[in-house]
C-alpha positions as CSV (number, residue, x, y, z in Angstrom):
1,M,30.6,-37.7,4.5
2,R,27.2,-36.4,3.7
3,L,25.3,-34.5,6.3
4,G,21.6,-35.4,6.6
5,H,19.1,-32.7,5.9
6,R,15.8,-33.0,7.6
7,A,13.1,-30.9,6.0
8,T,10.7,-29.4,8.5
9,E,7.1,-29.1,7.4
10,I,5.2,-26.0,8.5
11,S,1.6,-26.6,9.2
12,P,-1.2,-24.6,7.5
13,S,-2.4,-23.5,10.9
14,A,1.1,-22.0,11.5
15,Y,0.9,-20.1,8.2
16,A,-2.7,-18.9,9.1
17,R,-1.6,-17.7,12.5
18,T,1.4,-15.9,11.0
19,A,-0.8,-14.3,8.3
20,G,-3.2,-13.2,11.1
21,I,-0.4,-11.5,13.0
22,L,0.9,-9.8,9.9
23,V,-2.6,-8.5,9.1
24,L,-2.8,-7.0,12.6
25,V,0.6,-5.4,12.1
26,I,-0.6,-4.0,8.7
27,L,-3.8,-2.7,10.3
28,G,-1.7,-0.9,13.0
29,C,0.7,0.6,10.5
30,A,-2.2,1.7,8.2
31,G,-4.0,3.2,11.1
32,V,-1.0,5.4,11.8
33,G,0.3,6.1,8.3
34,M,-2.9,6.3,6.4
35,M,-5.4,7.6,9.0
36,Y,-3.9,9.3,12.1
37,V,-1.0,11.2,10.5
38,P,-3.0,12.5,7.5
39,S,-6.0,13.5,9.7
40,T,-3.6,15.4,12.0
41,L,-1.5,17.2,9.5
42,L,-3.4,17.6,6.2
43,V,-5.9,20.3,5.5
44,P,-7.7,19.4,2.3
45,G,-7.4,22.1,-0.4
46,D,-5.2,24.4,1.8
47,A,-1.6,24.1,0.7
48,A,-0.3,26.7,3.1
49,A,-1.9,25.2,6.2
50,T,-0.9,21.7,5.2
51,A,2.7,22.8,4.6
52,D,2.8,24.7,7.9
53,N,1.5,21.6,9.8
54,I,4.1,19.4,8.2
55,R,7.0,21.8,8.8
56,A,5.9,22.2,12.5
57,S,5.5,18.4,12.9
58,K,8.2,16.8,10.8
59,G,8.6,14.1,13.4
60,L,5.0,13.1,13.1
61,F,5.2,13.1,9.3
62,R,8.3,10.9,9.5
63,L,6.5,8.6,11.9
64,G,3.8,8.2,9.2
65,M,6.6,7.4,6.7
66,V,8.0,4.8,9.0
67,A,4.5,3.3,9.4
68,D,4.1,3.2,5.6
69,A,7.5,1.5,5.2
70,A,6.7,-1.1,7.8
71,L,3.3,-1.7,6.1
72,F,5.1,-2.1,2.8
73,L,7.6,-4.6,4.1
74,T,5.0,-6.5,6.1
75,E,2.9,-6.8,2.9
76,I,5.8,-8.4,1.1
77,V,6.1,-11.0,3.9
78,L,2.3,-11.5,3.9
79,V,2.3,-12.2,0.2
80,V,4.7,-15.1,0.7
81,V,2.8,-16.5,3.7
82,L,-0.5,-16.3,1.9
83,Y,1.0,-18.0,-1.1
84,R,2.3,-20.9,1.0
85,L,-1.0,-21.1,2.9
86,F,-3.2,-21.4,-0.2
87,E,-0.8,-23.2,-2.5
88,P,-2.1,-26.7,-1.5
89,V,-5.6,-25.6,-2.5
90,S,-4.8,-24.1,-5.9
91,R,-1.2,-23.2,-6.9
92,T,-2.5,-21.2,-9.8
93,L,-5.0,-19.2,-7.8
94,S,-2.4,-18.7,-5.1
95,L,0.1,-17.4,-7.6
96,I,-2.5,-15.0,-9.1
97,A,-3.4,-13.7,-5.7
98,A,0.3,-13.2,-4.9
99,Y,0.9,-11.2,-8.1
100,A,-2.2,-9.1,-7.5
101,R,-1.2,-8.3,-3.9
102,L,2.4,-7.6,-5.0
103,T,1.1,-5.2,-7.6
104,M,-0.6,-3.2,-4.8
105,T,2.4,-3.4,-2.6
106,V,4.7,-1.9,-5.3
107,I,2.3,1.0,-5.6
108,Q,2.5,1.5,-1.8
109,G,6.2,1.8,-2.2
110,V,5.6,4.7,-4.6
111,N,3.7,6.4,-1.8
112,L,7.0,6.4,0.2
113,L,8.6,8.3,-2.7
114,N,5.8,10.9,-2.6
115,S,6.3,11.3,1.1
116,M,10.0,11.8,0.7
117,A,9.3,14.4,-2.0
118,V,7.1,16.3,0.4
119,L,9.9,16.5,2.9
120,L,12.4,17.5,0.2
121,V,10.1,20.3,-1.1
122,L,9.5,21.6,2.4
123,S,13.1,21.3,3.5
124,G,14.1,24.9,2.9
125,A,17.2,23.8,0.9
126,A,19.1,26.6,-0.8
127,H,18.4,25.2,-4.3
128,L,14.6,25.7,-3.7
129,A,15.0,29.4,-3.2
130,V,14.0,30.0,-6.9
131,F,10.5,29.0,-5.9
132,E,8.0,31.3,-4.1
133,P,6.9,29.9,-0.7
134,A,3.3,29.5,-2.1
135,Q,4.7,27.4,-5.0
136,L,6.5,25.1,-2.7
137,D,3.5,24.7,-0.5
138,A,1.4,23.9,-3.6
139,L,4.0,21.4,-4.8
140,A,4.0,19.7,-1.4
141,L,0.2,19.4,-1.5
142,L,0.5,17.9,-5.0
143,F,2.7,15.1,-3.7
144,V,0.4,14.6,-0.6
145,D,-2.7,14.4,-2.9
146,A,-0.9,11.9,-5.2
147,R,-0.6,9.4,-2.4
148,P,-4.2,8.2,-2.2
149,G,-4.2,8.0,-6.0
150,D,-1.2,5.7,-5.9
151,F,-3.0,3.5,-3.3
152,H,-6.2,3.3,-5.4
153,L,-4.2,2.7,-8.5
154,G,-2.8,-0.4,-6.8
155,G,-6.4,-1.5,-6.2
156,V,-7.3,-0.9,-9.9
157,L,-4.3,-2.9,-11.1
158,R,-5.1,-5.7,-8.6
159,A,-8.7,-5.7,-9.7
160,S,-7.8,-5.7,-13.4
161,L,-5.4,-8.6,-12.9
162,L,-7.9,-10.7,-11.0
163,R,-10.7,-9.9,-13.4
164,A,-8.5,-10.9,-16.4
165,W,-7.3,-14.2,-15.0
166,L,-10.1,-15.5,-12.7
167,P,-12.7,-16.3,-15.4
168,D,-10.2,-18.5,-17.3
169,L,-9.6,-20.7,-14.3
170,H,-13.1,-22.3,-14.3
171,L,-13.1,-22.3,-10.5
172,G,-16.8,-22.0,-10.2
173,L,-16.6,-18.6,-8.6
174,R,-19.8,-16.5,-8.8
175,P,-19.4,-12.8,-9.9
176,E,-20.0,-11.7,-6.3
177,G,-17.0,-13.8,-5.2
178,V,-14.8,-12.2,-7.9
179,R,-15.8,-8.7,-6.8
180,C,-15.1,-9.7,-3.2
181,L,-11.6,-11.0,-4.1
182,D,-10.6,-8.0,-6.2
183,G,-11.9,-5.4,-3.8
184,A,-13.2,-3.3,-6.7
185,G,-16.0,-1.8,-4.7
186,G,-14.2,1.0,-3.0
187,G,-10.7,2.0,-4.0
188,S,-11.0,1.1,-7.7
189,Q,-14.2,3.1,-8.2
190,K,-12.7,6.1,-6.4
191,M,-9.6,6.0,-8.7
192,Y,-11.7,5.7,-11.8
193,A,-13.7,8.7,-10.7
194,R,-10.5,10.7,-10.1
195,L,-9.2,9.9,-13.5
196,S,-12.4,10.9,-15.3
């Protein structure tokens, strides 16, 4: 006996509402992990003060890591939802956008590794005794400073991917539309400046 399978169709408005909710979650997580925690704990250019702040507020630093992890995981779900939302319009463009956003999301995952490295370096573990305290502080600041570079690197990769594929699709997009889609205005230019 064969059981009947009834496919349920999800409406585009349901995908759009879900995407909107996910974007709000992302904004909340980004507000905590990328704005509040760094502005509270990090002292630009001062490794000792930054390390002291992180040591004194490890719970807050970990909260930032949890926010970053939630952002990373929510981004993955958002990629799928946006793909399904825009697939009826253009499967190719939807797939390109999904790959571009996933590229940025993978780089965000690298940010988590940098945060874990900061905690490891500042943990006071016995095997770190070979380093001077100032060296450990500087190493922690190095990992902290690498985080924005990872995020902007994701933007550079996303922009490059979109710029490489969009012109070949003959979608009638004006150059301003391509710049808007790839987000090259802010993060990518900052990353190029850091590398030069």
